[in-house]
Backbone as CSV, one residue per row, in Angstrom:
resi,resn,N_x,N_y,N_z,CA_x,CA_y,CA_z,C_x,C_y,C_z
1,UNK,-60.551,-39.818,-22.405,-59.360,-40.333,-21.787,-59.679,-41.497,-20.877
2,UNK,-60.789,-41.375,-20.126,-61.176,-42.473,-19.240,-61.440,-43.743,-20.028
3,UNK,-62.002,-43.646,-21.173,-62.312,-44.816,-21.994,-61.021,-45.485,-22.432
4,UNK,-60.011,-44.726,-22.830,-58.733,-45.298,-23.261,-58.057,-46.018,-22.098
5,UNK,-58.064,-45.433,-20.919,-57.457,-46.060,-19.738,-58.213,-47.340,-19.382
6,UNK,-59.551,-47.298,-19.439,-60.357,-48.467,-19.100,-60.105,-49.600,-20.095
7,UNK,-60.031,-49.296,-21.390,-59.776,-50.313,-22.417,-58.372,-50.878,-22.263
8,UNK,-57.385,-50.024,-22.017,-56.012,-50.489,-21.828,-55.918,-51.388,-20.602
9,UNK,-56.565,-51.008,-19.525,-56.563,-51.821,-18.303,-57.253,-53.160,-18.539
10,UNK,-58.353,-53.181,-19.253,-59.074,-54.418,-19.549,-58.217,-55.352,-20.405
11,UNK,-57.513,-54.806,-21.398,-56.642,-55.616,-22.252,-55.488,-56.188,-21.435
12,UNK,-54.895,-55.382,-20.573,-53.777,-55.841,-19.740,-54.229,-56.936,-18.782
13,UNK,-55.387,-56.753,-18.142,-55.892,-57.777,-17.218,-56.245,-59.064,-17.966
14,UNK,-56.821,-58.954,-19.136,-57.154,-60.142,-19.935,-55.907,-60.913,-20.346
15,UNK,-54.862,-60.195,-20.770,-53.608,-60.847,-21.155,-52.959,-61.520,-19.958
16,UNK,-53.005,-60.875,-18.792,-52.415,-61.459,-17.584,-53.166,-62.713,-17.165
17,UNK,-54.485,-62.698,-17.256,-55.247,-63.882,-16.844,-55.023,-65.039,-17.813
18,UNK,-54.881,-64.750,-19.129,-54.572,-65.811,-20.097,-53.193,-66.390,-19.846
19,UNK,-52.223,-65.551,-19.534,-50.858,-66.018,-19.276,-50.821,-66.885,-18.022
20,UNK,-51.540,-66.505,-16.971,-51.520,-67.309,-15.745,-52.269,-68.612,-15.947
21,UNK,-53.288,-68.631,-16.794,-54.018,-69.871,-17.056,-53.174,-70.842,-17.863
22,UNK,-52.278,-70.347,-18.719,-51.451,-71.218,-19.547,-50.226,-71.729,-18.811
23,UNK,-49.838,-71.111,-17.726,-48.666,-71.540,-16.978,-49.056,-72.702,-16.084
24,UNK,-48.440,-73.864,-16.305,-48.747,-75.050,-15.506,-47.923,-75.022,-14.227
25,UNK,-48.475,-75.539,-13.150,-47.699,-75.581,-11.912,-46.523,-76.538,-12.063
26,UNK,-45.458,-76.269,-11.339,-44.276,-77.138,-11.392,-44.638,-78.502,-10.843
27,UNK,-44.211,-79.597,-11.534,-44.568,-80.932,-11.076,-43.859,-81.264,-9.765
28,UNK,-44.555,-82.023,-8.922,-43.923,-82.522,-7.700,-43.087,-83.730,-8.068
29,UNK,-42.256,-84.190,-7.144,-41.425,-85.354,-7.433,-42.282,-86.581,-7.690
30,UNK,-43.453,-86.694,-7.061,-44.330,-87.823,-7.303,-44.849,-87.802,-8.727
31,UNK,-45.198,-86.622,-9.219,-45.712,-86.530,-10.580,-44.646,-86.880,-11.605
32,UNK,-43.380,-86.644,-11.307,-42.341,-86.979,-12.271,-41.951,-88.450,-12.211
33,UNK,-42.087,-89.096,-11.056,-41.717,-90.501,-10.962,-42.887,-91.430,-11.222
34,UNK,-44.097,-90.978,-11.055,-45.282,-91.792,-11.295,-46.201,-91.018,-12.231
35,UNK,-45.928,-91.080,-13.535,-46.741,-90.303,-14.457,-48.174,-90.799,-14.490
36,UNK,-49.092,-89.867,-14.615,-50.502,-90.229,-14.655,-50.860,-90.961,-15.940
37,UNK,-49.950,-90.965,-16.924,-50.245,-91.632,-18.178,-50.067,-93.134,-18.105
38,UNK,-49.580,-93.702,-17.001,-49.529,-95.147,-16.952,-48.559,-95.732,-15.966
39,UNK,-47.565,-95.047,-15.513,-46.693,-95.609,-14.497,-45.414,-96.178,-15.043
40,UNK,-44.959,-97.255,-14.424,-43.636,-97.798,-14.679,-43.646,-98.937,-15.679
41,UNK,-42.464,-99.164,-16.273,-42.239,-100.259,-17.214,-41.007,-101.024,-16.747
42,UNK,-41.027,-102.344,-16.876,-39.828,-103.106,-16.567,-40.105,-104.499,-16.048
43,UNK,-39.021,-105.289,-15.875,-39.153,-106.681,-15.422,-39.112,-106.805,-13.900
44,UNK,-39.677,-107.890,-13.408,-39.599,-108.282,-12.008,-39.278,-109.773,-11.958
45,UNK,-38.338,-110.161,-11.102,-38.028,-111.569,-10.841,-38.300,-111.831,-9.377
46,UNK,-38.902,-112.994,-9.065,-39.189,-113.280,-7.674,-39.110,-114.747,-7.340
47,UNK,-38.896,-114.985,-6.058,-39.029,-116.320,-5.497,-40.441,-116.460,-4.966
48,UNK,-40.953,-117.691,-4.995,-42.341,-117.924,-4.601,-42.378,-118.997,-3.516
49,UNK,-43.142,-118.741,-2.497,-43.394,-119.722,-1.450,-44.861,-120.130,-1.551
50,UNK,-45.165,-121.071,-2.478,-46.552,-121.523,-2.560,-46.893,-122.330,-1.320
51,UNK,-48.154,-122.553,-1.095,-48.578,-123.323,0.071,-47.919,-124.701,-0.009
52,UNK,-46.954,-124.976,0.870,-46.222,-126.245,0.977,-45.368,-126.546,-0.247
53,UNK,-44.697,-125.537,-0.806,-43.839,-125.761,-1.960,-42.814,-124.661,-2.128
54,UNK,-42.288,-124.581,-3.345,-41.287,-123.568,-3.683,-41.428,-123.245,-5.169
55,UNK,-40.982,-122.046,-5.575,-41.088,-121.693,-6.980,-40.310,-120.432,-7.315
56,UNK,-40.272,-120.137,-8.609,-39.661,-118.917,-9.132,-40.592,-118.373,-10.203
57,UNK,-40.434,-117.090,-10.505,-41.285,-116.504,-11.524,-40.771,-115.162,-11.983
58,UNK,-41.430,-114.636,-12.975,-41.065,-113.333,-13.500,-42.236,-112.689,-14.207
59,UNK,-42.215,-111.376,-14.230,-43.231,-110.590,-14.925,-42.557,-109.425,-15.626
60,UNK,-43.233,-108.911,-16.653,-42.817,-107.679,-17.312,-44.019,-106.750,-17.304
61,UNK,-43.849,-105.554,-16.750,-44.933,-104.585,-16.593,-44.894,-103.545,-17.708
62,UNK,-46.052,-103.285,-18.287,-46.219,-102.234,-19.292,-47.359,-101.319,-18.873
63,UNK,-47.153,-100.012,-18.909,-48.232,-99.093,-18.520,-49.345,-99.067,-19.559
64,UNK,-50.544,-98.799,-19.094,-51.702,-98.624,-19.969,-52.052,-97.140,-19.986
65,UNK,-52.600,-96.669,-21.058,-52.946,-95.255,-21.180,-54.295,-94.900,-20.588
66,UNK,-54.689,-95.570,-19.531,-55.969,-95.284,-18.878,-55.795,-94.085,-17.945
67,UNK,-56.681,-93.104,-18.012,-56.560,-91.941,-17.121,-56.680,-92.366,-15.650
68,UNK,-55.986,-91.661,-14.756,-56.048,-92.025,-13.337,-57.439,-91.780,-12.755
69,UNK,-57.774,-92.576,-11.748,-59.049,-92.417,-11.054,-58.932,-91.462,-9.877
70,UNK,-57.733,-91.415,-9.269,-57.513,-90.575,-8.089,-56.958,-89.229,-8.537
71,UNK,-57.626,-88.171,-8.146,-57.226,-86.823,-8.568,-56.453,-86.073,-7.493
72,UNK,-56.157,-86.710,-6.365,-55.409,-86.115,-5.266,-53.945,-85.995,-5.674
73,UNK,-53.281,-84.866,-5.385,-51.873,-84.691,-5.749,-50.935,-85.508,-4.881
74,UNK,-51.346,-85.891,-3.675,-50.479,-86.661,-2.791,-50.518,-88.147,-3.138
75,UNK,-51.656,-88.656,-3.557,-51.817,-90.062,-3.927,-52.108,-90.111,-5.414
76,UNK,-51.343,-90.930,-6.133,-51.509,-91.059,-7.586,-51.836,-92.509,-7.912
77,UNK,-52.437,-92.749,-9.036,-52.679,-94.117,-9.462,-52.359,-94.266,-10.938
78,UNK,-52.127,-95.502,-11.335,-51.864,-95.823,-12.730,-52.300,-97.260,-12.975
79,UNK,-52.500,-97.580,-14.224,-52.914,-98.927,-14.614,-51.815,-99.538,-15.478
80,UNK,-51.627,-100.845,-15.320,-50.584,-101.534,-16.079,-51.044,-102.947,-16.411
81,UNK,-50.395,-103.523,-17.397,-50.581,-104.934,-17.729,-49.252,-105.631,-17.459
82,UNK,-49.312,-106.843,-16.910,-48.113,-107.634,-16.661,-48.277,-108.986,-17.343
83,UNK,-47.182,-109.483,-17.904,-47.199,-110.838,-18.459,-45.919,-111.542,-18.048
84,UNK,-45.979,-112.858,-17.971,-44.816,-113.633,-17.558,-45.206,-115.056,-17.252
85,UNK,-44.436,-115.712,-16.381,-44.691,-117.112,-16.039,-44.103,-117.431,-14.673
86,UNK,-44.661,-118.472,-14.047,-44.165,-118.997,-12.780,-43.886,-120.487,-12.960
87,UNK,-42.925,-120.990,-12.205,-42.625,-122.420,-12.122,-42.754,-122.794,-10.649
88,UNK,-43.723,-123.669,-10.334,-44.017,-124.046,-8.950,-43.785,-125.540,-8.769
89,UNK,-43.361,-125.935,-7.551,-43.100,-127.348,-7.265,-43.531,-127.665,-5.834
90,UNK,-44.314,-128.733,-5.682,-44.761,-129.207,-4.379,-44.330,-130.658,-4.221
91,UNK,-43.922,-131.034,-3.021,-43.574,-132.410,-2.709,-44.579,-132.937,-1.695
92,UNK,-45.084,-134.156,-1.935,-46.097,-134.740,-1.063,-45.553,-135.932,-0.290
93,UNK,-44.241,-136.009,-0.117,-43.650,-137.141,0.580,-43.852,-137.068,2.073
94,UNK,-44.061,-138.219,2.657,-44.173,-138.352,4.108,-43.218,-139.458,4.553
95,UNK,-42.767,-139.423,5.758,-41.862,-140.442,6.279,-42.577,-141.785,6.255
96,UNK,-41.932,-142.772,5.635,-42.477,-144.129,5.605,-43.572,-144.338,4.569
97,UNK,-43.808,-143.383,3.683,-44.827,-143.579,2.650,-44.261,-143.183,1.296
98,UNK,-45.086,-143.289,0.304,-44.664,-142.967,-1.058,-44.328,-141.477,-1.160
99,UNK,-43.326,-141.159,-1.977,-42.931,-139.776,-2.193,-43.231,-139.424,-3.647
100,UNK,-44.043,-138.433,-3.849,-44.291,-137.927,-5.189,-44.359,-136.412,-5.123
101,UNK,-44.234,-135.782,-6.276,-44.248,-134.322,-6.312,-45.041,-133.847,-7.518
102,UNK,-45.369,-132.602,-7.467,-46.159,-131.955,-8.520,-45.400,-130.728,-8.991
103,UNK,-45.241,-130.560,-10.286,-44.596,-129.395,-10.880,-45.586,-128.739,-11.828
104,UNK,-45.587,-127.406,-11.818,-46.558,-126.669,-12.620,-45.888,-125.459,-13.265
105,UNK,-46.146,-125.252,-14.544,-45.704,-124.065,-15.279,-46.952,-123.242,-15.557
106,UNK,-46.891,-121.940,-15.211,-48.057,-121.074,-15.309,-47.760,-119.815,-16.121
107,UNK,-47.949,-119.816,-17.446,-47.857,-118.552,-18.179,-49.120,-117.725,-17.904
108,UNK,-48.929,-116.416,-17.651,-50.051,-115.558,-17.248,-49.972,-114.185,-17.910
109,UNK,-51.114,-113.516,-17.916,-51.206,-112.104,-18.267,-52.239,-111.504,-17.319
110,UNK,-51.976,-110.282,-16.854,-52.889,-109.687,-15.890,-52.912,-108.180,-15.943
111,UNK,-53.946,-107.627,-15.363,-54.086,-106.181,-15.249,-53.973,-105.774,-13.792
112,UNK,-53.325,-104.644,-13.546,-53.142,-104.175,-12.177,-53.422,-102.686,-12.068
113,UNK,-53.884,-102.290,-10.896,-54.165,-100.894,-10.581,-53.197,-100.492,-9.483
114,UNK,-52.178,-99.709,-9.823,-51.149,-99.271,-8.881,-51.575,-97.967,-8.222
115,UNK,-51.593,-97.961,-6.893,-51.922,-96.763,-6.122,-50.655,-96.343,-5.393
116,UNK,-50.083,-95.201,-5.814,-48.833,-94.690,-5.242,-49.160,-93.742,-4.102
117,UNK,-48.782,-94.134,-2.872,-49.034,-93.329,-1.681,-48.015,-92.198,-1.550
118,UNK,-46.827,-92.409,-2.081,-45.799,-91.381,-2.197,-44.897,-91.804,-3.349
119,UNK,-43.774,-91.144,-3.549,-42.941,-91.458,-4.711,-42.233,-92.799,-4.607
120,UNK,-42.270,-93.448,-3.439,-41.590,-94.723,-3.256,-42.526,-95.903,-3.024
121,UNK,-43.671,-95.717,-2.393,-44.510,-96.808,-1.905,-45.829,-96.893,-2.665
122,UNK,-46.124,-98.106,-3.158,-47.382,-98.339,-3.875,-47.985,-99.666,-3.430
123,UNK,-49.293,-99.757,-3.530,-50.020,-100.999,-3.318,-50.873,-101.258,-4.543
124,UNK,-51.248,-102.519,-4.752,-52.048,-102.824,-5.933,-52.874,-104.093,-5.764
125,UNK,-54.063,-104.098,-6.373,-54.766,-105.344,-6.632,-54.468,-105.738,-8.080
126,UNK,-54.495,-107.039,-8.346,-54.194,-107.518,-9.701,-55.075,-108.713,-10.012
127,UNK,-55.543,-108.794,-11.239,-56.286,-109.938,-11.750,-55.463,-110.561,-12.865
128,UNK,-55.136,-111.849,-12.719,-54.350,-112.542,-13.740,-55.150,-113.713,-14.306
129,UNK,-54.932,-113.967,-15.583,-55.493,-115.115,-16.273,-54.333,-115.896,-16.872
130,UNK,-54.436,-117.213,-16.844,-53.345,-118.010,-17.381,-53.771,-119.423,-17.704
131,UNK,-52.786,-120.208,-18.085,-53.006,-121.617,-18.411,-51.961,-122.435,-17.676
132,UNK,-52.381,-123.397,-16.889,-51.464,-124.214,-16.088,-51.131,-125.511,-16.819
133,UNK,-49.826,-125.830,-16.868,-49.336,-127.118,-17.358,-48.719,-127.820,-16.155
134,UNK,-49.178,-129.013,-15.820,-48.635,-129.660,-14.644,-48.437,-131.152,-14.829
135,UNK,-47.540,-131.716,-14.000,-47.270,-133.150,-14.052,-46.755,-133.644,-12.710
136,UNK,-47.028,-134.937,-12.439,-46.519,-135.585,-11.240,-45.175,-136.222,-11.539
137,UNK,-44.347,-136.336,-10.510,-43.099,-137.097,-10.574,-43.115,-138.097,-9.423
138,UNK,-42.556,-139.300,-9.658,-42.496,-140.302,-8.602,-43.834,-140.976,-8.329
139,UNK,-44.729,-140.979,-9.288,-46.046,-141.591,-9.110,-45.890,-143.095,-9.303
140,UNK,-45.827,-143.849,-8.206,-45.616,-145.297,-8.305,-46.604,-146.059,-7.436
141,UNK,-47.859,-145.718,-7.555,-48.892,-146.372,-6.765,-49.497,-147.522,-7.561
142,UNK,-49.253,-148.777,-7.127,-49.849,-149.922,-7.834,-51.378,-149.827,-7.795
143,UNK,-51.974,-150.021,-8.918,-53.425,-150.006,-9.000,-54.036,-148.621,-9.038
144,UNK,-53.209,-147.573,-8.976,-53.743,-146.208,-8.977,-53.955,-145.676,-10.384
145,UNK,-53.556,-146.444,-11.377,-53.740,-145.995,-12.742,-52.542,-145.223,-13.254
146,UNK,-52.659,-144.699,-14.466,-51.521,-143.978,-15.052,-51.244,-142.673,-14.292
147,UNK,-50.026,-142.201,-14.453,-49.622,-140.944,-13.807,-50.474,-139.809,-14.354
148,UNK,-51.175,-139.081,-13.474,-52.032,-137.998,-13.971,-51.218,-136.782,-14.406
149,UNK,-51.783,-136.008,-15.314,-51.236,-134.716,-15.726,-52.392,-133.716,-15.682
150,UNK,-52.059,-132.458,-15.852,-53.108,-131.453,-15.782,-52.755,-130.292,-16.690
151,UNK,-53.750,-129.708,-17.258,-53.602,-128.476,-18.002,-54.950,-127.795,-18.020
152,UNK,-54.959,-126.505,-17.787,-56.231,-125.814,-17.818,-56.102,-124.338,-17.512
153,UNK,-57.133,-123.611,-17.875,-57.174,-122.170,-17.625,-57.433,-121.912,-16.141
154,UNK,-56.916,-120.810,-15.646,-57.159,-120.415,-14.272,-57.144,-118.899,-14.197
155,UNK,-57.657,-118.394,-13.097,-57.606,-116.961,-12.814,-57.140,-116.788,-11.382
156,UNK,-56.592,-115.627,-11.095,-56.028,-115.355,-9.778,-56.245,-113.888,-9.437
157,UNK,-56.622,-113.640,-8.199,-56.670,-112.276,-7.674,-55.540,-112.165,-6.666
158,UNK,-54.680,-111.187,-6.841,-53.526,-111.011,-5.953,-53.520,-109.590,-5.401
159,UNK,-52.914,-109.445,-4.235,-52.685,-108.135,-3.626,-51.187,-107.996,-3.430
160,UNK,-50.662,-106.807,-3.731,-49.222,-106.640,-3.618,-48.826,-105.236,-3.243
161,UNK,-47.519,-105.099,-3.055,-46.944,-103.810,-2.737,-45.587,-103.658,-3.399
162,UNK,-45.204,-102.415,-3.670,-43.911,-102.106,-4.284,-43.257,-100.995,-3.485
163,UNK,-41.949,-101.100,-3.338,-41.172,-100.031,-2.723,-40.037,-99.692,-3.672
164,UNK,-40.093,-98.507,-4.250,-39.122,-98.070,-5.255,-37.949,-97.376,-4.575
165,UNK,-36.752,-97.967,-4.698,-35.544,-97.383,-4.139,-35.058,-96.256,-5.044
166,UNK,-34.178,-95.414,-4.545,-33.675,-94.280,-5.332,-32.825,-94.703,-6.521
167,UNK,-32.283,-95.928,-6.520,-31.435,-96.388,-7.626,-32.228,-97.070,-8.739
168,UNK,-33.557,-97.075,-8.668,-34.378,-97.674,-9.713,-34.837,-99.088,-9.408
169,UNK,-34.204,-99.763,-8.456,-34.639,-101.102,-8.070,-35.942,-100.970,-7.287
170,UNK,-36.901,-101.834,-7.588,-38.178,-101.830,-6.901,-38.368,-103.162,-6.204
171,UNK,-38.515,-103.141,-4.891,-38.782,-104.350,-4.115,-40.271,-104.620,-4.170
172,UNK,-40.637,-105.910,-4.377,-42.053,-106.257,-4.499,-42.413,-107.423,-3.600
173,UNK,-43.643,-107.424,-3.114,-44.232,-108.533,-2.373,-45.667,-108.672,-2.857
174,UNK,-46.110,-109.926,-3.001,-47.448,-110.168,-3.527,-47.980,-111.463,-2.935
175,UNK,-49.264,-111.513,-2.656,-49.896,-112.741,-2.183,-51.126,-113.007,-3.027
176,UNK,-51.277,-114.276,-3.429,-52.398,-114.670,-4.269,-52.501,-116.172,-4.341
177,UNK,-52.992,-116.678,-5.441,-53.219,-118.112,-5.661,-51.986,-118.954,-5.361
178,UNK,-50.834,-118.522,-5.848,-49.614,-119.308,-5.713,-48.992,-119.193,-4.335
179,UNK,-49.439,-118.294,-3.505,-48.841,-118.094,-2.195,-48.155,-116.740,-2.135
180,UNK,-47.033,-116.678,-1.419,-46.288,-115.444,-1.222,-45.172,-115.322,-2.254
181,UNK,-45.098,-114.174,-2.909,-44.035,-113.887,-3.879,-43.228,-112.711,-3.358
182,UNK,-41.896,-112.852,-3.335,-40.991,-111.779,-2.923,-39.933,-111.618,-4.000
183,UNK,-39.685,-110.382,-4.415,-38.706,-110.202,-5.477,-38.294,-108.759,-5.668
184,UNK,-37.566,-108.567,-6.753,-37.065,-107.248,-7.111,-37.345,-106.982,-8.573
185,UNK,-37.664,-105.740,-8.867,-37.922,-105.321,-10.230,-37.013,-104.167,-10.604
186,UNK,-36.903,-103.946,-11.878,-36.140,-102.815,-12.411,-37.106,-101.993,-13.227
187,UNK,-37.883,-101.177,-12.528,-38.943,-100.396,-13.176,-38.428,-99.014,-13.504
188,UNK,-38.711,-98.565,-14.698,-38.279,-97.249,-15.136,-39.447,-96.505,-15.748
């Protein structure tokens, strides 16, 4: 009789331990809004204040399937790729001298590592690669030669932050090569 009770108890304990191992803990709100499989997707539009100029730009973020590096339940991370373009304009006019300006179009693609401190606030470093197309306007310097143009590859390291509102709008700020970028995204 003791053997039957011992075997029955062992089977019951084994089944209970298997059932508890298969039951996953309920996800926190951070885990549901910032999935470890890659994060958010969506567009961002921003105004740009380059050093002594003005500009506009946009990006589209796509999550990457890279596993998170941070295993803490309070802080989550995800990796994403962003692509888009910026349009920047600088004016070099001075009172009483020649006025000319520089305009640049910058198509880019970059990778970012988003670190979510809570379900609303994230910070990120980003590396972008792109190709700049640029031209002068108002170049009228006698003897200075033809109006210069420019085109070439460039890279940029930027630091930024995101604040996700409850309605899905995400406010963003970023500083890098082009200067300060402030905008809003619709990340889902």
